[in-house]
Chimera marker file (.cmm) of the C-alpha trace (Angstrom):
<marker_set name="trace">
<marker id="1" x="167.790" y="-77.332" z="-26.707" r="1" g="1" b="0" radius="0.5"/>
<marker id="2" x="166.160" y="-77.226" z="-23.315" r="1" g="1" b="0" radius="0.5"/>
<marker id="3" x="162.489" y="-76.153" z="-23.192" r="1" g="1" b="0" radius="0.5"/>
<marker id="4" x="162.226" y="-75.340" z="-19.497" r="1" g="1" b="0" radius="0.5"/>
<marker id="5" x="159.310" y="-75.242" z="-17.115" r="1" g="1" b="0" radius="0.5"/>
<marker id="6" x="156.389" y="-72.863" z="-17.114" r="1" g="1" b="0" radius="0.5"/>
<marker id="7" x="157.917" y="-70.936" z="-14.240" r="1" g="1" b="0" radius="0.5"/>
<marker id="8" x="161.131" y="-70.459" z="-16.171" r="1" g="1" b="0" radius="0.5"/>
<marker id="9" x="159.365" y="-69.410" z="-19.378" r="1" g="1" b="0" radius="0.5"/>
<marker id="10" x="156.705" y="-67.079" z="-17.975" r="1" g="1" b="0" radius="0.5"/>
<marker id="11" x="158.238" y="-66.007" z="-14.715" r="1" g="1" b="0" radius="0.5"/>
<marker id="12" x="155.073" y="-66.873" z="-12.761" r="1" g="1" b="0" radius="0.5"/>
<marker id="13" x="154.066" y="-70.146" z="-11.186" r="1" g="1" b="0" radius="0.5"/>
<marker id="14" x="151.038" y="-71.815" z="-12.742" r="1" g="1" b="0" radius="0.5"/>
<marker id="15" x="148.911" y="-71.176" z="-9.654" r="1" g="1" b="0" radius="0.5"/>
<marker id="16" x="149.602" y="-67.436" z="-9.887" r="1" g="1" b="0" radius="0.5"/>
<marker id="17" x="148.471" y="-67.372" z="-13.535" r="1" g="1" b="0" radius="0.5"/>
<marker id="18" x="145.192" y="-69.094" z="-12.665" r="1" g="1" b="0" radius="0.5"/>
<marker id="19" x="144.700" y="-66.849" z="-9.642" r="1" g="1" b="0" radius="0.5"/>
<marker id="20" x="145.092" y="-63.764" z="-11.836" r="1" g="1" b="0" radius="0.5"/>
<marker id="21" x="142.497" y="-65.104" z="-14.271" r="1" g="1" b="0" radius="0.5"/>
<marker id="22" x="140.057" y="-65.871" z="-11.466" r="1" g="1" b="0" radius="0.5"/>
<marker id="23" x="140.652" y="-62.518" z="-9.801" r="1" g="1" b="0" radius="0.5"/>
<marker id="24" x="140.070" y="-60.769" z="-13.133" r="1" g="1" b="0" radius="0.5"/>
<marker id="25" x="136.719" y="-62.528" z="-13.548" r="1" g="1" b="0" radius="0.5"/>
<marker id="26" x="135.807" y="-61.672" z="-9.964" r="1" g="1" b="0" radius="0.5"/>
<marker id="27" x="136.802" y="-58.035" z="-10.479" r="1" g="1" b="0" radius="0.5"/>
<marker id="28" x="134.680" y="-57.841" z="-13.631" r="1" g="1" b="0" radius="0.5"/>
<marker id="29" x="131.707" y="-59.161" z="-11.680" r="1" g="1" b="0" radius="0.5"/>
<marker id="30" x="132.410" y="-56.979" z="-8.646" r="1" g="1" b="0" radius="0.5"/>
<marker id="31" x="132.731" y="-53.759" z="-10.600" r="1" g="1" b="0" radius="0.5"/>
<marker id="32" x="130.050" y="-54.749" z="-13.109" r="1" g="1" b="0" radius="0.5"/>
<marker id="33" x="132.364" y="-54.179" z="-16.054" r="1" g="1" b="0" radius="0.5"/>
<marker id="34" x="131.035" y="-57.018" z="-18.191" r="1" g="1" b="0" radius="0.5"/>
<marker id="35" x="127.909" y="-55.080" z="-19.171" r="1" g="1" b="0" radius="0.5"/>
<marker id="36" x="128.760" y="-53.146" z="-22.269" r="1" g="1" b="0" radius="0.5"/>
<marker id="37" x="127.246" y="-49.757" z="-22.901" r="1" g="1" b="0" radius="0.5"/>
<marker id="38" x="125.379" y="-49.713" z="-26.179" r="1" g="1" b="0" radius="0.5"/>
<marker id="39" x="126.022" y="-47.043" z="-28.793" r="1" g="1" b="0" radius="0.5"/>
<marker id="40" x="122.389" y="-45.951" z="-28.782" r="1" g="1" b="0" radius="0.5"/>
<marker id="41" x="122.344" y="-45.559" z="-24.996" r="1" g="1" b="0" radius="0.5"/>
<marker id="42" x="125.098" y="-42.953" z="-25.074" r="1" g="1" b="0" radius="0.5"/>
<marker id="43" x="123.993" y="-39.404" z="-24.399" r="1" g="1" b="0" radius="0.5"/>
<marker id="44" x="124.151" y="-37.126" z="-27.435" r="1" g="1" b="0" radius="0.5"/>
<marker id="45" x="125.337" y="-33.592" z="-26.860" r="1" g="1" b="0" radius="0.5"/>
<marker id="46" x="123.007" y="-31.654" z="-29.157" r="1" g="1" b="0" radius="0.5"/>
<marker id="47" x="123.381" y="-29.938" z="-31.511" r="1" g="1" b="0" radius="0.5"/>
<marker id="48" x="125.453" y="-32.283" z="-33.623" r="1" g="1" b="0" radius="0.5"/>
<marker id="49" x="125.970" y="-31.832" z="-37.329" r="1" g="1" b="0" radius="0.5"/>
<marker id="50" x="124.151" y="-33.801" z="-39.997" r="1" g="1" b="0" radius="0.5"/>
<marker id="51" x="127.266" y="-35.756" z="-40.958" r="1" g="1" b="0" radius="0.5"/>
<marker id="52" x="127.973" y="-36.740" z="-37.365" r="1" g="1" b="0" radius="0.5"/>
<marker id="53" x="124.324" y="-37.777" z="-36.944" r="1" g="1" b="0" radius="0.5"/>
<marker id="54" x="124.563" y="-39.938" z="-40.083" r="1" g="1" b="0" radius="0.5"/>
<marker id="55" x="127.735" y="-41.552" z="-38.736" r="1" g="1" b="0" radius="0.5"/>
<marker id="56" x="125.987" y="-42.222" z="-35.421" r="1" g="1" b="0" radius="0.5"/>
<marker id="57" x="123.046" y="-43.870" z="-37.225" r="1" g="1" b="0" radius="0.5"/>
<marker id="58" x="125.396" y="-46.044" z="-39.272" r="1" g="1" b="0" radius="0.5"/>
<marker id="59" x="127.224" y="-47.079" z="-36.103" r="1" g="1" b="0" radius="0.5"/>
<marker id="60" x="123.936" y="-47.897" z="-34.359" r="1" g="1" b="0" radius="0.5"/>
<marker id="61" x="122.703" y="-49.980" z="-37.287" r="1" g="1" b="0" radius="0.5"/>
<marker id="62" x="125.962" y="-51.913" z="-37.529" r="1" g="1" b="0" radius="0.5"/>
<marker id="63" x="125.987" y="-52.575" z="-33.790" r="1" g="1" b="0" radius="0.5"/>
<marker id="64" x="122.400" y="-53.822" z="-33.764" r="1" g="1" b="0" radius="0.5"/>
<marker id="65" x="122.701" y="-55.925" z="-36.920" r="1" g="1" b="0" radius="0.5"/>
<marker id="66" x="123.687" y="-59.026" z="-34.948" r="1" g="1" b="0" radius="0.5"/>
<marker id="67" x="120.564" y="-58.778" z="-32.774" r="1" g="1" b="0" radius="0.5"/>
<marker id="68" x="118.422" y="-58.144" z="-35.834" r="1" g="1" b="0" radius="0.5"/>
<marker id="69" x="119.842" y="-61.244" z="-37.488" r="1" g="1" b="0" radius="0.5"/>
<marker id="70" x="119.164" y="-63.366" z="-34.422" r="1" g="1" b="0" radius="0.5"/>
<marker id="71" x="115.489" y="-62.409" z="-34.226" r="1" g="1" b="0" radius="0.5"/>
<marker id="72" x="114.831" y="-62.550" z="-37.987" r="1" g="1" b="0" radius="0.5"/>
<marker id="73" x="113.473" y="-66.077" z="-38.199" r="1" g="1" b="0" radius="0.5"/>
<marker id="74" x="111.934" y="-66.263" z="-34.759" r="1" g="1" b="0" radius="0.5"/>
<marker id="75" x="108.188" y="-65.929" z="-34.382" r="1" g="1" b="0" radius="0.5"/>
<marker id="76" x="108.145" y="-66.641" z="-30.655" r="1" g="1" b="0" radius="0.5"/>
<marker id="77" x="110.089" y="-64.099" z="-28.572" r="1" g="1" b="0" radius="0.5"/>
<marker id="78" x="109.363" y="-65.794" z="-25.226" r="1" g="1" b="0" radius="0.5"/>
<marker id="79" x="112.870" y="-67.121" z="-24.708" r="1" g="1" b="0" radius="0.5"/>
<marker id="80" x="114.826" y="-64.825" z="-22.388" r="1" g="1" b="0" radius="0.5"/>
<marker id="81" x="117.793" y="-64.503" z="-24.780" r="1" g="1" b="0" radius="0.5"/>
<marker id="82" x="115.533" y="-63.809" z="-27.754" r="1" g="1" b="0" radius="0.5"/>
<marker id="83" x="113.557" y="-61.265" z="-25.749" r="1" g="1" b="0" radius="0.5"/>
<marker id="84" x="116.834" y="-59.535" z="-24.910" r="1" g="1" b="0" radius="0.5"/>
<marker id="85" x="117.854" y="-59.460" z="-28.581" r="1" g="1" b="0" radius="0.5"/>
<marker id="86" x="114.406" y="-58.159" z="-29.599" r="1" g="1" b="0" radius="0.5"/>
<marker id="87" x="114.519" y="-55.378" z="-27.014" r="1" g="1" b="0" radius="0.5"/>
<marker id="88" x="118.070" y="-54.519" z="-28.062" r="1" g="1" b="0" radius="0.5"/>
<marker id="89" x="117.046" y="-54.257" z="-31.736" r="1" g="1" b="0" radius="0.5"/>
<marker id="90" x="113.967" y="-52.169" z="-30.922" r="1" g="1" b="0" radius="0.5"/>
<marker id="91" x="115.949" y="-49.734" z="-28.749" r="1" g="1" b="0" radius="0.5"/>
<marker id="92" x="118.548" y="-49.340" z="-31.481" r="1" g="1" b="0" radius="0.5"/>
<marker id="93" x="115.980" y="-48.760" z="-34.218" r="1" g="1" b="0" radius="0.5"/>
<marker id="94" x="114.104" y="-46.224" z="-32.101" r="1" g="1" b="0" radius="0.5"/>
<marker id="95" x="117.288" y="-44.301" z="-31.262" r="1" g="1" b="0" radius="0.5"/>
<marker id="96" x="118.356" y="-44.278" z="-34.915" r="1" g="1" b="0" radius="0.5"/>
<marker id="97" x="114.933" y="-43.004" z="-36.020" r="1" g="1" b="0" radius="0.5"/>
<marker id="98" x="114.998" y="-40.228" z="-33.432" r="1" g="1" b="0" radius="0.5"/>
<marker id="99" x="118.387" y="-39.079" z="-34.669" r="1" g="1" b="0" radius="0.5"/>
<marker id="100" x="117.310" y="-39.302" z="-38.337" r="1" g="1" b="0" radius="0.5"/>
<marker id="101" x="114.332" y="-37.022" z="-37.724" r="1" g="1" b="0" radius="0.5"/>
<marker id="102" x="116.726" y="-34.240" z="-36.707" r="1" g="1" b="0" radius="0.5"/>
<marker id="103" x="118.870" y="-34.360" z="-39.860" r="1" g="1" b="0" radius="0.5"/>
<marker id="104" x="118.106" y="-31.293" z="-41.963" r="1" g="1" b="0" radius="0.5"/>
<marker id="105" x="119.794" y="-32.318" z="-45.240" r="1" g="1" b="0" radius="0.5"/>
<marker id="106" x="117.306" y="-34.335" z="-47.316" r="1" g="1" b="0" radius="0.5"/>
<marker id="107" x="119.788" y="-36.584" z="-49.090" r="1" g="1" b="0" radius="0.5"/>
<marker id="108" x="121.752" y="-37.336" z="-45.927" r="1" g="1" b="0" radius="0.5"/>
<marker id="109" x="118.531" y="-38.086" z="-44.057" r="1" g="1" b="0" radius="0.5"/>
<marker id="110" x="117.372" y="-40.424" z="-46.840" r="1" g="1" b="0" radius="0.5"/>
<marker id="111" x="120.722" y="-42.197" z="-46.748" r="1" g="1" b="0" radius="0.5"/>
<marker id="112" x="120.442" y="-42.611" z="-42.980" r="1" g="1" b="0" radius="0.5"/>
<marker id="113" x="116.868" y="-43.859" z="-43.209" r="1" g="1" b="0" radius="0.5"/>
<marker id="114" x="118.091" y="-46.364" z="-45.791" r="1" g="1" b="0" radius="0.5"/>
<marker id="115" x="120.480" y="-47.744" z="-43.156" r="1" g="1" b="0" radius="0.5"/>
<marker id="116" x="117.578" y="-48.101" z="-40.718" r="1" g="1" b="0" radius="0.5"/>
<marker id="117" x="115.401" y="-49.801" z="-43.355" r="1" g="1" b="0" radius="0.5"/>
<marker id="118" x="118.174" y="-52.325" z="-43.980" r="1" g="1" b="0" radius="0.5"/>
<marker id="119" x="118.366" y="-52.967" z="-40.233" r="1" g="1" b="0" radius="0.5"/>
<marker id="120" x="114.595" y="-53.520" z="-40.130" r="1" g="1" b="0" radius="0.5"/>
<marker id="121" x="114.759" y="-55.890" z="-43.084" r="1" g="1" b="0" radius="0.5"/>
<marker id="122" x="117.538" y="-57.857" z="-41.370" r="1" g="1" b="0" radius="0.5"/>
<marker id="123" x="115.200" y="-58.241" z="-38.380" r="1" g="1" b="0" radius="0.5"/>
<marker id="124" x="112.337" y="-59.158" z="-40.719" r="1" g="1" b="0" radius="0.5"/>
<marker id="125" x="110.387" y="-56.141" z="-39.411" r="1" g="1" b="0" radius="0.5"/>
<marker id="126" x="108.528" y="-55.457" z="-42.654" r="1" g="1" b="0" radius="0.5"/>
<marker id="127" x="105.950" y="-53.129" z="-41.145" r="1" g="1" b="0" radius="0.5"/>
<marker id="128" x="108.519" y="-50.631" z="-39.858" r="1" g="1" b="0" radius="0.5"/>
<marker id="129" x="110.688" y="-51.035" z="-42.967" r="1" g="1" b="0" radius="0.5"/>
<marker id="130" x="107.786" y="-50.175" z="-45.296" r="1" g="1" b="0" radius="0.5"/>
<marker id="131" x="106.805" y="-47.118" z="-43.268" r="1" g="1" b="0" radius="0.5"/>
<marker id="132" x="110.382" y="-45.847" z="-43.318" r="1" g="1" b="0" radius="0.5"/>
<marker id="133" x="110.749" y="-46.714" z="-47.004" r="1" g="1" b="0" radius="0.5"/>
<marker id="134" x="107.818" y="-44.445" z="-47.853" r="1" g="1" b="0" radius="0.5"/>
<marker id="135" x="109.584" y="-41.585" z="-46.051" r="1" g="1" b="0" radius="0.5"/>
<marker id="136" x="112.582" y="-41.747" z="-48.409" r="1" g="1" b="0" radius="0.5"/>
<marker id="137" x="112.343" y="-39.065" z="-51.088" r="1" g="1" b="0" radius="0.5"/>
<marker id="138" x="115.481" y="-39.691" z="-53.189" r="1" g="1" b="0" radius="0.5"/>
<marker id="139" x="114.642" y="-41.865" z="-56.192" r="1" g="1" b="0" radius="0.5"/>
<marker id="140" x="118.130" y="-43.398" z="-56.422" r="1" g="1" b="0" radius="0.5"/>
<marker id="141" x="118.080" y="-44.497" z="-52.782" r="1" g="1" b="0" radius="0.5"/>
<marker id="142" x="114.589" y="-45.984" z="-53.201" r="1" g="1" b="0" radius="0.5"/>
<marker id="143" x="115.685" y="-47.916" z="-56.285" r="1" g="1" b="0" radius="0.5"/>
<marker id="144" x="118.786" y="-49.174" z="-54.508" r="1" g="1" b="0" radius="0.5"/>
<marker id="145" x="116.676" y="-50.408" z="-51.585" r="1" g="1" b="0" radius="0.5"/>
<marker id="146" x="114.157" y="-52.050" z="-53.909" r="1" g="1" b="0" radius="0.5"/>
<marker id="147" x="116.911" y="-53.926" z="-55.724" r="1" g="1" b="0" radius="0.5"/>
<marker id="148" x="118.354" y="-55.067" z="-52.391" r="1" g="1" b="0" radius="0.5"/>
<marker id="149" x="114.991" y="-55.853" z="-50.735" r="1" g="1" b="0" radius="0.5"/>
<marker id="150" x="112.283" y="-56.631" z="-53.348" r="1" g="1" b="0" radius="0.5"/>
<marker id="151" x="109.717" y="-57.317" z="-50.588" r="1" g="1" b="0" radius="0.5"/>
<marker id="152" x="109.401" y="-53.540" z="-50.119" r="1" g="1" b="0" radius="0.5"/>
<marker id="153" x="107.540" y="-53.284" z="-53.443" r="1" g="1" b="0" radius="0.5"/>
<marker id="154" x="104.330" y="-54.697" z="-51.950" r="1" g="1" b="0" radius="0.5"/>
<link id1="1" id2="2" r="1" g="1" b="0" radius="0.2"/>
<link id1="2" id2="3" r="1" g="1" b="0" radius="0.2"/>
<link id1="3" id2="4" r="1" g="1" b="0" radius="0.2"/>
<link id1="4" id2="5" r="1" g="1" b="0" radius="0.2"/>
<link id1="5" id2="6" r="1" g="1" b="0" radius="0.2"/>
<link id1="6" id2="7" r="1" g="1" b="0" radius="0.2"/>
<link id1="7" id2="8" r="1" g="1" b="0" radius="0.2"/>
<link id1="8" id2="9" r="1" g="1" b="0" radius="0.2"/>
<link id1="9" id2="10" r="1" g="1" b="0" radius="0.2"/>
<link id1="10" id2="11" r="1" g="1" b="0" radius="0.2"/>
<link id1="11" id2="12" r="1" g="1" b="0" radius="0.2"/>
<link id1="12" id2="13" r="1" g="1" b="0" radius="0.2"/>
<link id1="13" id2="14" r="1" g="1" b="0" radius="0.2"/>
<link id1="14" id2="15" r="1" g="1" b="0" radius="0.2"/>
<link id1="15" id2="16" r="1" g="1" b="0" radius="0.2"/>
<link id1="16" id2="17" r="1" g="1" b="0" radius="0.2"/>
<link id1="17" id2="18" r="1" g="1" b="0" radius="0.2"/>
<link id1="18" id2="19" r="1" g="1" b="0" radius="0.2"/>
<link id1="19" id2="20" r="1" g="1" b="0" radius="0.2"/>
<link id1="20" id2="21" r="1" g="1" b="0" radius="0.2"/>
<link id1="21" id2="22" r="1" g="1" b="0" radius="0.2"/>
<link id1="22" id2="23" r="1" g="1" b="0" radius="0.2"/>
<link id1="23" id2="24" r="1" g="1" b="0" radius="0.2"/>
<link id1="24" id2="25" r="1" g="1" b="0" radius="0.2"/>
<link id1="25" id2="26" r="1" g="1" b="0" radius="0.2"/>
<link id1="26" id2="27" r="1" g="1" b="0" radius="0.2"/>
<link id1="27" id2="28" r="1" g="1" b="0" radius="0.2"/>
<link id1="28" id2="29" r="1" g="1" b="0" radius="0.2"/>
<link id1="29" id2="30" r="1" g="1" b="0" radius="0.2"/>
<link id1="30" id2="31" r="1" g="1" b="0" radius="0.2"/>
<link id1="31" id2="32" r="1" g="1" b="0" radius="0.2"/>
<link id1="32" id2="33" r="1" g="1" b="0" radius="0.2"/>
<link id1="33" id2="34" r="1" g="1" b="0" radius="0.2"/>
<link id1="34" id2="35" r="1" g="1" b="0" radius="0.2"/>
<link id1="35" id2="36" r="1" g="1" b="0" radius="0.2"/>
<link id1="36" id2="37" r="1" g="1" b="0" radius="0.2"/>
<link id1="37" id2="38" r="1" g="1" b="0" radius="0.2"/>
<link id1="38" id2="39" r="1" g="1" b="0" radius="0.2"/>
<link id1="39" id2="40" r="1" g="1" b="0" radius="0.2"/>
<link id1="40" id2="41" r="1" g="1" b="0" radius="0.2"/>
<link id1="41" id2="42" r="1" g="1" b="0" radius="0.2"/>
<link id1="42" id2="43" r="1" g="1" b="0" radius="0.2"/>
<link id1="43" id2="44" r="1" g="1" b="0" radius="0.2"/>
<link id1="44" id2="45" r="1" g="1" b="0" radius="0.2"/>
<link id1="45" id2="46" r="1" g="1" b="0" radius="0.2"/>
<link id1="46" id2="47" r="1" g="1" b="0" radius="0.2"/>
<link id1="47" id2="48" r="1" g="1" b="0" radius="0.2"/>
<link id1="48" id2="49" r="1" g="1" b="0" radius="0.2"/>
<link id1="49" id2="50" r="1" g="1" b="0" radius="0.2"/>
<link id1="50" id2="51" r="1" g="1" b="0" radius="0.2"/>
<link id1="51" id2="52" r="1" g="1" b="0" radius="0.2"/>
<link id1="52" id2="53" r="1" g="1" b="0" radius="0.2"/>
<link id1="53" id2="54" r="1" g="1" b="0" radius="0.2"/>
<link id1="54" id2="55" r="1" g="1" b="0" radius="0.2"/>
<link id1="55" id2="56" r="1" g="1" b="0" radius="0.2"/>
<link id1="56" id2="57" r="1" g="1" b="0" radius="0.2"/>
<link id1="57" id2="58" r="1" g="1" b="0" radius="0.2"/>
<link id1="58" id2="59" r="1" g="1" b="0" radius="0.2"/>
<link id1="59" id2="60" r="1" g="1" b="0" radius="0.2"/>
<link id1="60" id2="61" r="1" g="1" b="0" radius="0.2"/>
<link id1="61" id2="62" r="1" g="1" b="0" radius="0.2"/>
<link id1="62" id2="63" r="1" g="1" b="0" radius="0.2"/>
<link id1="63" id2="64" r="1" g="1" b="0" radius="0.2"/>
<link id1="64" id2="65" r="1" g="1" b="0" radius="0.2"/>
<link id1="65" id2="66" r="1" g="1" b="0" radius="0.2"/>
<link id1="66" id2="67" r="1" g="1" b="0" radius="0.2"/>
<link id1="67" id2="68" r="1" g="1" b="0" radius="0.2"/>
<link id1="68" id2="69" r="1" g="1" b="0" radius="0.2"/>
<link id1="69" id2="70" r="1" g="1" b="0" radius="0.2"/>
<link id1="70" id2="71" r="1" g="1" b="0" radius="0.2"/>
<link id1="71" id2="72" r="1" g="1" b="0" radius="0.2"/>
<link id1="72" id2="73" r="1" g="1" b="0" radius="0.2"/>
<link id1="73" id2="74" r="1" g="1" b="0" radius="0.2"/>
<link id1="74" id2="75" r="1" g="1" b="0" radius="0.2"/>
<link id1="75" id2="76" r="1" g="1" b="0" radius="0.2"/>
<link id1="76" id2="77" r="1" g="1" b="0" radius="0.2"/>
<link id1="77" id2="78" r="1" g="1" b="0" radius="0.2"/>
<link id1="78" id2="79" r="1" g="1" b="0" radius="0.2"/>
<link id1="79" id2="80" r="1" g="1" b="0" radius="0.2"/>
<link id1="80" id2="81" r="1" g="1" b="0" radius="0.2"/>
<link id1="81" id2="82" r="1" g="1" b="0" radius="0.2"/>
<link id1="82" id2="83" r="1" g="1" b="0" radius="0.2"/>
<link id1="83" id2="84" r="1" g="1" b="0" radius="0.2"/>
<link id1="84" id2="85" r="1" g="1" b="0" radius="0.2"/>
<link id1="85" id2="86" r="1" g="1" b="0" radius="0.2"/>
<link id1="86" id2="87" r="1" g="1" b="0" radius="0.2"/>
<link id1="87" id2="88" r="1" g="1" b="0" radius="0.2"/>
<link id1="88" id2="89" r="1" g="1" b="0" radius="0.2"/>
<link id1="89" id2="90" r="1" g="1" b="0" radius="0.2"/>
<link id1="90" id2="91" r="1" g="1" b="0" radius="0.2"/>
<link id1="91" id2="92" r="1" g="1" b="0" radius="0.2"/>
<link id1="92" id2="93" r="1" g="1" b="0" radius="0.2"/>
<link id1="93" id2="94" r="1" g="1" b="0" radius="0.2"/>
<link id1="94" id2="95" r="1" g="1" b="0" radius="0.2"/>
<link id1="95" id2="96" r="1" g="1" b="0" radius="0.2"/>
<link id1="96" id2="97" r="1" g="1" b="0" radius="0.2"/>
<link id1="97" id2="98" r="1" g="1" b="0" radius="0.2"/>
<link id1="98" id2="99" r="1" g="1" b="0" radius="0.2"/>
<link id1="99" id2="100" r="1" g="1" b="0" radius="0.2"/>
<link id1="100" id2="101" r="1" g="1" b="0" radius="0.2"/>
<link id1="101" id2="102" r="1" g="1" b="0" radius="0.2"/>
<link id1="102" id2="103" r="1" g="1" b="0" radius="0.2"/>
<link id1="103" id2="104" r="1" g="1" b="0" radius="0.2"/>
<link id1="104" id2="105" r="1" g="1" b="0" radius="0.2"/>
<link id1="105" id2="106" r="1" g="1" b="0" radius="0.2"/>
<link id1="106" id2="107" r="1" g="1" b="0" radius="0.2"/>
<link id1="107" id2="108" r="1" g="1" b="0" radius="0.2"/>
<link id1="108" id2="109" r="1" g="1" b="0" radius="0.2"/>
<link id1="109" id2="110" r="1" g="1" b="0" radius="0.2"/>
<link id1="110" id2="111" r="1" g="1" b="0" radius="0.2"/>
<link id1="111" id2="112" r="1" g="1" b="0" radius="0.2"/>
<link id1="112" id2="113" r="1" g="1" b="0" radius="0.2"/>
<link id1="113" id2="114" r="1" g="1" b="0" radius="0.2"/>
<link id1="114" id2="115" r="1" g="1" b="0" radius="0.2"/>
<link id1="115" id2="116" r="1" g="1" b="0" radius="0.2"/>
<link id1="116" id2="117" r="1" g="1" b="0" radius="0.2"/>
<link id1="117" id2="118" r="1" g="1" b="0" radius="0.2"/>
<link id1="118" id2="119" r="1" g="1" b="0" radius="0.2"/>
<link id1="119" id2="120" r="1" g="1" b="0" radius="0.2"/>
<link id1="120" id2="121" r="1" g="1" b="0" radius="0.2"/>
<link id1="121" id2="122" r="1" g="1" b="0" radius="0.2"/>
<link id1="122" id2="123" r="1" g="1" b="0" radius="0.2"/>
<link id1="123" id2="124" r="1" g="1" b="0" radius="0.2"/>
<link id1="124" id2="125" r="1" g="1" b="0" radius="0.2"/>
<link id1="125" id2="126" r="1" g="1" b="0" radius="0.2"/>
<link id1="126" id2="127" r="1" g="1" b="0" radius="0.2"/>
<link id1="127" id2="128" r="1" g="1" b="0" radius="0.2"/>
<link id1="128" id2="129" r="1" g="1" b="0" radius="0.2"/>
<link id1="129" id2="130" r="1" g="1" b="0" radius="0.2"/>
<link id1="130" id2="131" r="1" g="1" b="0" radius="0.2"/>
<link id1="131" id2="132" r="1" g="1" b="0" radius="0.2"/>
<link id1="132" id2="133" r="1" g="1" b="0" radius="0.2"/>
<link id1="133" id2="134" r="1" g="1" b="0" radius="0.2"/>
<link id1="134" id2="135" r="1" g="1" b="0" radius="0.2"/>
<link id1="135" id2="136" r="1" g="1" b="0" radius="0.2"/>
<link id1="136" id2="137" r="1" g="1" b="0" radius="0.2"/>
<link id1="137" id2="138" r="1" g="1" b="0" radius="0.2"/>
<link id1="138" id2="139" r="1" g="1" b="0" radius="0.2"/>
<link id1="139" id2="140" r="1" g="1" b="0" radius="0.2"/>
<link id1="140" id2="141" r="1" g="1" b="0" radius="0.2"/>
<link id1="141" id2="142" r="1" g="1" b="0" radius="0.2"/>
<link id1="142" id2="143" r="1" g="1" b="0" radius="0.2"/>
<link id1="143" id2="144" r="1" g="1" b="0" radius="0.2"/>
<link id1="144" id2="145" r="1" g="1" b="0" radius="0.2"/>
<link id1="145" id2="146" r="1" g="1" b="0" radius="0.2"/>
<link id1="146" id2="147" r="1" g="1" b="0" radius="0.2"/>
<link id1="147" id2="148" r="1" g="1" b="0" radius="0.2"/>
<link id1="148" id2="149" r="1" g="1" b="0" radius="0.2"/>
<link id1="149" id2="150" r="1" g="1" b="0" radius="0.2"/>
<link id1="150" id2="151" r="1" g="1" b="0" radius="0.2"/>
<link id1="151" id2="152" r="1" g="1" b="0" radius="0.2"/>
<link id1="152" id2="153" r="1" g="1" b="0" radius="0.2"/>
<link id1="153" id2="154" r="1" g="1" b="0" radius="0.2"/>
</marker_set>
């Protein structure tokens, strides 16, 4: 069995493949496509329903969880990358809180606030987590959070 050359297998010479990769990177830089738009930066067309708002909060918290995890054990936020992650987490938490305030259903709002509290605990932001924890009215959600994060008892 004959394997063949790259040109025979792919149909393009090797230099053309590399040129396409380099051009793609250049195009991404030129058109500024490498900067992703964050979920919390998207414009919300109000009014949205409570369920859609809860889904948006869940999506925000999941998207920001990686930044929250990166800043959790860091006391010094002077590093440029860590400062970026801190700002990203704070923007996400703020956007999620603003959406949660507009949810009219109590149980759905408590469930959404629970998501935000978990995000804050991932970032080791105890002050914000405790304030939000006190805003939760549903006993079952409070107990669930306390079992998951015992530090909220203090």
